[in-house]
N, C-alpha and C positions, 0 to 999 in steps of 0.2 A: 258123210252125214254128220259125224261128230263135230266137225267144224261149224256146220250150220246150226246145230244145237247150241254150241258155245256162243255164236254170234247172237242168237235169240236170248240166251241167258244173260249176256252182257247188256243187251238193250233193256232188260228188265232190272238188272242190278243198278244201273245208273240212276234212275229216278227213285228207286226204293231206298238207296243209301244216301240220298241227298245230293247226288251229282248233277252236273249240267251238261246237256247235249250241246249247248253252245260252246262251252269250253272244249268238249271232246272234238267238235268240228274244227277247232283251231289247231289241232295237232298237225305239225308240218312233217311230212315224210319225204325223205330224199329218194330220188329215182323210183317213183311209183310205177313207172313203165315196166321195170323189171318184174314186179309182182304180177301185173295184169298180163304181161306176155307169157310168163310161166304158167299161170292159171289157164290161159287160153289154150296153150299147147296141151295141157292135161285133159281139158275138155274134149279137144279134137281126138286125142289118143284113146280116151276111155268111152266116149259117148257118141262118136260119129263114125260112119263107115269109110271115112277118108283113108284110114289105115287098114288094109285088109288083114284078116286074121292070120293069113299065111306069113305076113311080115311083122307080126306082133313081137316076135322074139328078137328081131334084129332092129328094124327101123323104128318100130313102136317103142322098144326098150331104150334105144338111143335118144329118141325125142323125150322120153320120160325123164331120163337122167339129165338131159339138157334143161328141161323145165325146172328141175330142182336146183340146178346151178343158179338159174336166174332168181328163183325165190329165196335161196339162201343168201345170195349177194344182196338182195333187197334187205333182208334181215340184218346182215352184218353192217350195212351202211346206216342203219337206224338203231344201233344198240344204245344210243343216248336216250331213247324213249323207254320209260319204265315198263317192264314186262316183255320187251322185245327179246331179251336174252333168253327168257323161258321158251318163247316160240321157236327160237333158233335151235335150242337144245332138243325140243320135241321133233322138229323136222329132221334134224341131223340123225336122230336115232332111227327114224323111218327110212331115211336114205341109206343108212348103213346096211340095214337088213335087205332092202331092195337090191342094192348093188351086189351084195354077197350071194344072194339067192336068185338073181335075175327075176325079180318080182317079189311082191309082198305075200308070203304064205299066210293062209288063213285056216283056222280050225274048222273042219266040216262037222256040223251038228246034224242030229237026226232030222230028216225031212228036207234038208237043204240040197239044192242042185249043185253040181260041180260046174262052176263057171270059171273060165280062164280068160284073162286079158293081158295087156302089156304091163299092167300094174299089179293085178291080183291073180293068184292061182292057189289051188288046194295045197295043204301042208304035206310034205314028204318026209321020209325017215332021215334022209341025208341033209336036211336043211340045217343051216348054221344060225346061231343065235335065236333059237326057237322062243326063248323067253321074251323076245322083243317083237315077235310077229303078232298078227291079229288072232289072239287067243283069248282075250277077255270078252266074255259073252254078256251082252246087255239084254236082259229080258224085257218083256213088255211089248208095246206096239212097235218099237224100233227093231227088235229081233236082229241085232247086228253084233258082229265081233269087231273089237277094236284092239289097238296095241297100246303099250305104255307110252309110246311116242305121241299117239293121238290124244291121250289124256293130258300129257304135259303141254301139248300144243293148245288144247282147249283152255287149260289153266292160264296160259300166257295170253290168250285172246281176252279172257275176262279181266286179267290184271291190267292190260293196256287200256281197256275201256274204263275200268274203275279209276285208275291213276290219272288218265287223261281228262276225266270229267271233274277233277278236283282243282281247287284254287292252288296256285303255286305259292309255296311258302318261302319267304326270303330268309336266308341264313343270317344269324346274329353276327354283328361285327365283332371281330376279335380284338382289334386295337382301337383306341379312341384318340382323337386329336385334342389339342388344347381348348378348342371351343366347344367340345362335347362334354356332357355330364360324366363325371367319373374320372376326369383327368387328375393326375396326382397334384394336389395343391402344393406339396413341398417342392416339386419340380417347377411349378409355376412361380412360386415365391423366390426360388433360387435364381430363376432366369430373369426376374424383374427386381432383384435385390438392389438396395441403394448402397453404393460403394463409398458414400461420403461426399462432401462438397468438393467441387472441382476448383482449384485455385485459378483466379483470373488476374490478368495484368492489365491495369488501366491504360487505355490508349489516349494520346493527346488529342485534344479537340480541334487543333488548328491544321490537321492533316499531315503533321510531321510523322516521320518514321518512329515507331516505338523503339525505345532503347533496348539493346540486346545485353543480356546479363550473362557473363561468363562465370559459371559457378566454379570452374576448376582453378582459374587464375585470379580469382577475387583476392584482393589484398587482405591479408590476415592482420589482426591488431598487433602492434609492436609490443613485445614483451617488456615488462617493467624491470629496469636495471637497479640493482642495489648499490649503495655507496653514499659517501658524504657529498653534499653540495658545497660548492665554493662560494 
């Protein structure tokens, strides 16, 4: 029930906070079949007579754990989506309690009947991790007990809807190229600095080969000799 309330709350938050259902509908989830299959198994186990009560502790419990494996796999494959990690944490806390106690224990309040299924059963003295079972009482028309995992799961659903309905912001560029504003002018001037005029050797106009100059063996001027002339 808390998941349904979270979905309704998410649908209200999107338009109130200026989000867009069109952007939300563009969210791409990987392997959605895992989620739908897991939820379908839980519906069969909890709300249909296909699994007899005499087999709830073995067959029903095995199917329940299998459904959570599929749902958690879906969440892990979609951790890139903002808020999905919160959902995975909430589901994992519930699965931990269910696996350790062979069902989710719930606190019995005055006037409540004792109902047992493959997923829920009344709280016992020897239950483990009681702080994580269904012990948070929601008053009012819902009149339901929920767990901390349920509250975290609801928060994650709202977060996915809120973040997915917003415009994606592009991150600022860290480095800039020479053609972009902000490029270091000193580096640009150094790269394009004038190194001075390049010496040129004139070529003959009649197509002859240009003379080659040997700078090493070029004849040096003859030194002036001292002495009397005859």
